[in-house]
Each structure stands twice: as structure tokens, then as C-alpha cells.
C-alpha positions as CSV (number, residue, x, y, z in Angstrom):
1,X,-30.1,-14.2,14.8
2,X,-29.2,-13.2,11.3
3,X,-31.8,-10.4,11.4
4,X,-30.4,-9.1,14.6
5,X,-26.9,-8.9,13.1
6,X,-28.2,-7.1,10.1
7,X,-30.1,-4.7,12.2
8,X,-27.0,-4.1,14.3
9,X,-24.9,-3.3,11.2
10,X,-27.7,-1.0,9.9
11,X,-27.9,0.8,13.3
12,X,-24.1,1.2,13.5
13,X,-23.9,2.7,10.0
14,X,-26.8,5.1,10.7
15,X,-25.1,6.2,14.0
16,X,-21.7,6.6,12.3
17,X,-23.1,8.8,9.5
18,X,-25.1,11.0,11.8
19,X,-22.0,11.4,14.1
20,X,-19.8,12.4,11.1
21,X,-22.3,14.9,9.7
22,X,-20.0,17.9,9.8
23,X,-22.1,21.1,9.1
24,X,-25.1,19.2,7.8
25,X,-28.3,19.7,9.8
26,X,-29.7,16.8,11.7
27,X,-32.5,16.1,9.3
28,X,-30.2,15.7,6.3
29,X,-27.8,13.6,8.3
30,X,-30.6,11.2,9.4
31,X,-31.8,10.9,5.8
32,X,-28.2,10.1,4.6
33,X,-27.8,7.7,7.5
34,X,-31.1,5.9,6.6
35,X,-30.0,5.5,3.0
36,X,-26.5,4.3,3.9
37,X,-27.9,2.0,6.5
38,X,-30.2,0.3,3.9
39,X,-27.3,-0.2,1.5
40,X,-25.0,-1.4,4.3
41,X,-27.7,-3.9,5.5
42,X,-28.1,-5.3,1.9
43,X,-24.4,-5.6,1.4
44,X,-24.0,-7.2,4.8
45,X,-26.8,-9.7,4.0
46,X,-25.2,-10.6,0.7
47,X,-21.7,-11.1,2.2
48,X,-23.2,-13.0,5.2
49,X,-25.2,-15.2,2.8
50,X,-22.1,-16.0,0.8
51,X,-20.0,-16.9,3.8
52,X,-22.5,-18.7,6.1
53,X,-25.8,-18.9,4.3
54,X,-29.0,-17.3,5.5
55,X,-32.7,-17.3,4.8
56,X,-32.7,-13.4,4.7
57,X,-31.2,-13.2,1.2
58,X,-33.8,-13.5,-1.5
59,X,-32.7,-14.6,-5.0
60,X,-32.9,-11.2,-6.5
61,X,-31.3,-9.2,-3.7
62,X,-28.1,-8.4,-5.6
63,X,-30.2,-7.0,-8.5
64,X,-32.1,-4.9,-6.0
65,X,-28.9,-3.5,-4.7
66,X,-27.7,-2.6,-8.2
67,X,-31.0,-1.0,-9.0
68,X,-31.1,1.0,-5.8
69,X,-27.5,2.2,-6.1
70,X,-27.9,3.1,-9.8
71,X,-31.1,5.0,-9.2
72,X,-29.7,6.8,-6.2
73,X,-26.5,7.7,-8.2
74,X,-28.6,9.1,-11.1
75,X,-30.8,11.0,-8.7
76,X,-27.9,12.6,-6.9
77,X,-26.0,13.3,-10.1
78,X,-28.8,15.0,-11.9
79,X,-29.7,17.0,-8.7
80,X,-26.2,18.3,-8.4
81,X,-25.9,19.0,-12.1
82,X,-29.2,21.0,-12.1
83,X,-28.4,22.8,-8.9
84,X,-25.2,24.2,-10.4
85,X,-27.1,25.9,-13.2
86,X,-27.6,29.6,-13.0
87,X,-31.3,29.5,-13.9
88,X,-33.6,30.0,-12.0
89,X,-31.8,32.7,-10.0
90,X,-33.4,32.1,-6.6
91,X,-31.6,29.3,-4.8
92,X,-34.8,27.7,-3.4
93,X,-36.4,27.5,-6.8
94,X,-33.2,26.1,-8.2
95,X,-33.0,23.3,-5.6
96,X,-36.7,22.5,-6.0
97,X,-36.2,22.2,-9.8
98,X,-33.1,20.1,-9.3
99,X,-34.8,17.9,-6.8
100,X,-37.8,17.3,-9.0
101,X,-35.6,16.5,-12.1
102,X,-33.3,14.3,-10.1
103,X,-36.2,12.4,-8.6
104,X,-37.9,12.0,-12.0
105,X,-34.8,10.7,-13.6
106,X,-34.0,8.4,-10.7
107,X,-37.5,6.9,-10.9
108,X,-37.3,6.4,-14.6
109,X,-33.9,4.6,-14.2
110,X,-35.4,2.4,-11.5
111,X,-38.4,1.5,-13.6
112,X,-36.2,0.8,-16.6
113,X,-34.0,-1.5,-14.6
114,X,-36.9,-3.2,-12.9
115,X,-38.7,-3.8,-16.3
116,X,-35.6,-5.1,-18.1
117,X,-33.7,-7.1,-15.4
118,X,-36.3,-8.6,-13.1
119,X,-38.5,-11.5,-14.2
120,X,-42.2,-10.9,-14.4
121,X,-44.4,-13.5,-12.7
């Protein structure tokens, strides 16, 4: 039953983000909806576990949420920072460079957090 509630929260979040997409195309809205649904599902699981207790919440779930949010924030921040630069002049090349740099920095942040804050078996 807990999993169905979590899936319902995730589906509702995804649906809401796609409906509120504004001028974004459908692909970007679905990607944003999927990312926000994962975050909403993890937050719901943590809150539900604190209130009622559940077997879905693993011991390191709050650390996973922090790592995911930090890496996603770094990725988005670097991407936006690099996309605002004037070089390279072509917008597609600028977005590709920004996306590559943002992805690389986001993954480095994720690896750093995983190596320092999660216990090794």
C-alpha cells in the first residue's frame, strides 16, 4: 500500500509539471516531470516514514536525496552559467558545451558526495 501511495504522489507530480509546462516542448516537460517526480517520491517516502513508518525507506535515503539534489543543482547551475557565455557563437554549440560541462561537474559532485558521505561495505 505504501508503494501505491508513493507511485500516486509521483504520478501526480509528473502530471502537474507537464500540465504547467508553459512554452516548453513536451520532451523537456516530461524530463522535468520525471526528475521532479523522483524528488517528490523520495520526500514523500521520508515524510511518510517519519509519520507512520514504512519498509520503503532505506537507512541512507535522506543522504541520497541530498546527493541527488546537490548534483542536480550543480548541473543546472553550471549549465546555465556556461550557456550565458558569448563563446562559442553558435547557440547549439554553446548549449552542447554547457550541457557537457554541467553534466561533468554534476557527476563529479555526485561521486565526491558518495565517496565521502556513504559508508563503504
